[in-house]
Each structure stands twice: as structure tokens, then as C-alpha cells.
N, C-alpha and C positions, 0 to 999 in steps of 0.2 A: 320628306318624312321617312321614307324607306332608308335613305342614306344615313340619317341621324340614328335611327333605331339599330340598324345593322352595325354601325361603328360602336355604339354603346355596348351592344351585346358582345362584339369581338373584344373590346377592351376588358369587359368582365371576364371573358374566357381566358384571356392572356394572364390577367392578374391572378385568377384562381390557379392556373397552371404553374405560375412562378411560386406561389405559396406551397402548393403540393410538392413541387420538386425540391423546395427548400427543406420541407419536413422529411421527405424520404431520403435525402442525402445527408442529413445531420447525424452527428456522432455524439454518443453520450459523453458528457463532460467529465473528465477525470479531476474532480475537485478534492481539495483537502478536507479532512475532518477537523474536529476541534484542535486548536493549536495549544491546548493545555499540555503541560509537561508530563502530566500523570495519566494520559489517555492510554488505555490498554491496546496493544498491538497484536500479540499472539502468545501462546504458551505451548510448550511441548512437555507432555506428561508421560512418565514411564507407566506401562501397564502393571508392573509389579507393585503391590501395595504392602504397607506395614500395618500391623495390628493396632487398633485404637488402644490407647493407654500403655503402649509399649515404651521401652527405653528410647527407642528411635524418635517417637513422637515427642517425648519430653525434651530430648536434646535438640530436636528440630525447632521447637518453640523457643528454646533458649537461644539458638543460633539466629533465628529471624529477629528476635528482640535485640540481640547484640549488633546485628548488621545495621539496623535502624539507628541505634545509638552511635555507631562509629561514623555515620554520615557527617557529624559535626566536625570531625577532624580532616576528612579527605573525601574525594569523589570516588575512591575505590578501596575495597578492603576484602581480604579473604580470611576466613576463620574455620577452625576445626574444633568441634565440640565433642569431646569424648564422654563416655559414661563408664561407671564402674564395671558393670557387666551387662546383662541383658539376656534375653532368651537365647539359648545356643542356636536355635534355628533362625534367629533374626540378628542382623547387624545393629549396632548401637551408635557407632561414630557417624557424625554428619559433617560433610565438607560443603562449605558454601561461600558465596561472594556476592557483592553488589557492585555496580558501576554506574556512574552518572555521566551524561554528556559533558564535554568540555565547557560548554557555554552556560552551565547551571551554577548558581551560587549555592552556598551551604543550605539555606532555607528551602530552596526549590528542590535540591537534591534529596533532602530529608523527607519532604512531602511526597516526592515521587517514589522513593524506596518504601515509605510507609504504606502507600497505596498498593504497591506491588506485593508486599508481604501480606497485606490484608486480603488480597485476591487469591492467594495460594490455596487456601482451604476450600473455596468454592470451585475454583477452576480445575484444580488437580487434587481432589480429596484423597488423602492417604497415599500419595505416590511417593516412592522412594527417591525419584529423580524428577526435578522440575526445572525448566528453563522458561522464565516468564519475562517478556520484553514489553516495556512501556514506551511512550513517546520519547522520553529522554533519560531512561535508566533501565537497568535490568537486574533481576535477582535469579541466582542459580544455586541449586544444591544437589547433592548426590550422596549415596552411601559409600561410594568409592572416590578416592581423590582424583580430580581432573586438573589440578593446578599444574601449570607448566606444560601441559600436554597439547600438542598441535592438533587441531581438528577443523577442517574446512568443509564440513558437511553443510549443504545449503539448507537453511531453516525456512526461509521465506524470500520470495522475490515478487516485485510488482512494478510494472511500467505504466506510465501515464498515457494520455492521449497522444497519438502520433502528430508530429509537427508538419511533416510533409517536406518534400525535396525543395520546394520553392522558398522556404524560409532559411536561406543559407546563412544569414547573419546570426540567427539564433542557434543554428547547428554548429556554427564556428565557436560561439561562446560556450556551448555545452562541451565541445571537444577541448577547449582551452581549460575548462574547469577540471575535466577528467585528467588532463595532463598534469595540472598542478597538484592534484591529489596523488597521482602516481609518483611524481618526482619529489614529493614532500618527505619529511623525515619525522620520526617520533610516532607515538601511538595515537595521538590526537591530531587530526589534520582538517583544515578547512580552506576553502578558496572560493573566489567569486569573479565573475566578469559580467558587469551590467546587472541585469535582473536574474542571472543564473547563479545559484549558490550551491556549494557542495560541502559534504562533511564525511569523514571516514574515521573510524576508531576501532582499536582492537583491545581485548581484555588485558588488564594490567598484569596478569600472571604469565603472559608470554615474554620470551626474551626478545630483544630488538630484531634479531634475525627471523624468529618465528612470526613476529608482528609484521615485518616487511613481506614475508612470504604470504601471509593470510590476506593482507591488504591488497597486494598485487593481484591475487586471485579475485577478490571481491570487486575491486575497481575494474578489472578486466571484464568480468561478467556484466557489471552494470553498464560499462561503455558499449560492449557488443550487443547486448540485449535491449537496452533502454536508451542508447545514445541518441536516437531520433525521436524521443518522447518528451513530453512536457513534465518531466520529473520521473523519478523512480528510486527504488531502493533494493539492495541485496543484503540479506542477513545470513552470515555463515555462523557456525557454532562459536567461533572465537573472535569474529570481527564483523564489521558491517561497512557499507558505503552507500551514500544516498546523495541525490541532488534535487533541486527544485528550480522551476522556471516561472517567472512572472508572478511570484508571491505564493505559489502552491507549495505545500510542504511534501508533496509527492507521497501521500500516505492515504491508505484506506484503513479504517479501524474495524476489524471483525467484531462480531458479537462477543461480549466479555465472557459468556458462558461456553464458548466454543473451545475445543481443544485443538492441538496442532494439526491433527489429521484432517479435520473439517476445514481448517484454515488453508492448508495446502491444496485441498481440492477445490477451493473456492474460485481460483483463477480460471479453471477450465469451465466451471458452471457459469461464471460471469460472461465468458466469451461466447458460450453456447446460447445463453439467454439474449445477448446482444445481437447475435447473428439471426436468431429467430425473429426478434423484434424488428430488425432492419428489413428482413425478407417480407414480413407481413405488411410493413409500412409501404414498401415498394409495390406489392401486389394491390393493396388498397388504393394507392395513388394512381396506378395504371388503370384500374377498373373505373375510378372516378373520372379520369381523363377521357376514357372511352365514352362514358355516359354523357359527359358534357359535350363531347364532339358530336355524338348522335343528336343530342337536343339542339345543338347549334345548327347542324346541317338540316334538321327537320324544320327549324324556324326559318332558315334561309330559303329552303325550298318553298315553304308556304308563302313567303314574301314575294318570291319570283313568280309563282303562279298567280298571286294577286295582281302583280304588276302586268302580267300578260293578259289577264282577264280585263283589266282596265283599258289596255291598248286595243283589245278586240272590240270592246263596247264603243270606243270612240270611232 
């Protein structure tokens, strides 16, 4: 009877330990969000504002409407909307563009750009300059011309869950995809190896040399910072590179009401929160294990004393 009871208790103790160890060592899954092409990713808004009802606002509304209309003909277009005059203290000319991912058809591109332009007012109210990135398109405008100007400022970067050194096959496939994107040509690039897919694109206003320069930088950052992750993306001002592993789109979608500053700070907050959560889980697991061990030893001691008493009585 003692042997059976002790064995059952020991088995329960071991199973509980395994469950607790599994919980304390788990890592938050880096899962993709909605795969919709018009999912909001981030926005960068200038702090400088135009006056409501100004010539700039009128021209901006005209520009955004024209950008949506021009999606019927192509996946990229830049426009300049001038005004007769405007207040001397305020600019009136608006420079803007849109661009859709290479894999979008005209209908999906139009839907994405329409969604992006609709978000401008709430996301960056009255801002002179806005860079708004969606899942598969972007809209950008400014009071000064930025067409043809190289800019490799990092706008956003995110890496997925680490794969670990033991998954050499997956790491090799990711490396192959990074290599194919780097050695590719043109402003739109894609590649794949098994369940690893990659894509890179630069804005249509860049020259071939500028595009290559920007993509080399973006792909290099993606490879060095996220090459051992289950997906990731790097957005620079004039280009981006991203890859996904095992079906993940390697994206997280910030709150659509957040501006660029809060989005850029989100990575550090996420890491801090993850670290605190893991530490608490480990502490709770250790305390629980100690309690279980004490209970088990007390039970075992009680049984041994009982057995000794029975021997003495005999």
C-alpha cells in the first residue's frame, strides 16, 4: 500500500514539475496580425501643422483624391498640387505619392490607398508632412518636394521570435532568401525557399542606383538583426525589406490611433514587458516547486514513521 501511494504521489509531483517548467520557459509567440492588404502598420507625422481651411488643406484634399483615382492606372504615382496663392506665412503646394506592393492587383491597390488616405485625418490631423504605411501600400505627402531624394532613415523595425541555433535548416533557408533579395535587380524583389518568403521594394521616385543603395541597406539590417528570427521587417524612408517563415507575415500592427513616436518606442516596451512576465513566471514556478517538494517530503516522512510504528508493534 505504501509503495503504491508513494509512486502515485511521485508521479503527480513529476508531472506537475514538467508542466511548470514548460510554462516558465515558454516564449510569447510572434504571430502575424490580419493578412488584409489594408491593415494599418505605422504613421510618421510632422509636428508642424497647417491651419484648417487654408490653401494647403484644400490642395491636400485634392492631392489625396487624385492619388486614389490614379491607382486604376498603376501601382505608383507622384503628384504635385499647386494653388494660386495662399497665406504668406503658410505654404500651399503639396507634394505626394502612393505606392502598392508588387503582388497587388488594381482593385486591391485602390482599396489599400483609399483606406490609407481615409486614415490621414485621424492619425495625423493637420500635419504638413505624413508618411503612412499600410500592410501592402503607403501614402506620403509633404510641403517640400522629396521626389528623387535618397533617405535611408529607419522608420520601423521588428523581428520575430528567435528560431535558435539548432534549427540549421530554417536558418539556411532564411539566409538563402536574404541572399536572393540582395542579388536581385529592380525596385520590386521577391524570393523564397521552402516556407520562407521574402520581399523588398523601394519607392518609384528613386533612380536605379538610389534604389539599389537603399535596398542594400534595408536588407543588410534585416539580415543582421532578424536573420535568426521567424520573420521580420525593416522600413526605411525610401524602401523596405521583410521576410516571413512558416506562414507568418512577420508583422505586428500597432494601434491605428498611434503616431510614429509611440510606435517606435513600442519595441522596447514589449521587450521589457516580456522580461518582467518571464521573471515572474520563473519565480512563481520555483516557489510552487518548493512547496510541492516540502509537501512531498512531509508526506513521505509521515509514511515512513507509520511504517516504523507498524514494525515496532509487531
